[in-house]
C-alpha positions as CSV (number, residue, x, y, z in Angstrom):
1,M,-26.2,3.0,0.0
2,N,-26.1,-0.6,0.9
3,S,-24.2,-1.5,-2.3
4,N,-21.7,1.3,-1.7
5,S,-21.2,0.1,1.9
6,M,-20.5,-3.5,0.7
7,R,-18.1,-2.1,-1.9
8,Q,-16.2,-0.1,0.7
9,T,-16.0,-3.2,3.0
10,R,-14.7,-5.3,0.2
11,Y,-12.1,-2.7,-0.6
12,D,-10.9,-2.6,3.0
13,C,-10.7,-6.4,3.1
14,Q,-8.7,-6.4,-0.1
15,L,-6.4,-3.7,1.3
16,L,-5.8,-5.7,4.5
17,N,-5.1,-8.8,2.5
18,D,-2.7,-7.1,0.2
19,K,-0.8,-5.3,3.0
20,P,0.9,-8.4,4.6
21,K,2.1,-9.5,1.1
22,T,3.3,-6.0,0.0
23,L,5.0,-4.7,3.2
24,P,7.4,-7.7,3.8
25,I,8.4,-7.6,0.1
26,F,9.0,-3.8,0.3
27,F,11.0,-4.1,3.5
28,G,12.8,-7.3,2.3
29,V,14.0,-5.6,-0.8
30,S,15.1,-2.5,1.2
31,A,17.0,-4.7,3.6
32,Q,18.8,-6.5,0.8
33,D,19.7,-3.2,-0.9
34,T,21.0,-1.8,2.4
35,Q,23.1,-4.9,3.1
36,Q,24.6,-4.9,-0.4
37,A,25.4,-1.2,-0.4
């Protein structure tokens, strides 16, 4: 149970760390595609 809890926390931290990198790239590409279109 303790090990599973730590694993979930680590997953949440990784998710939060990946979000700021992924979202701007996704929206940045979408913005460029919209401007070009």
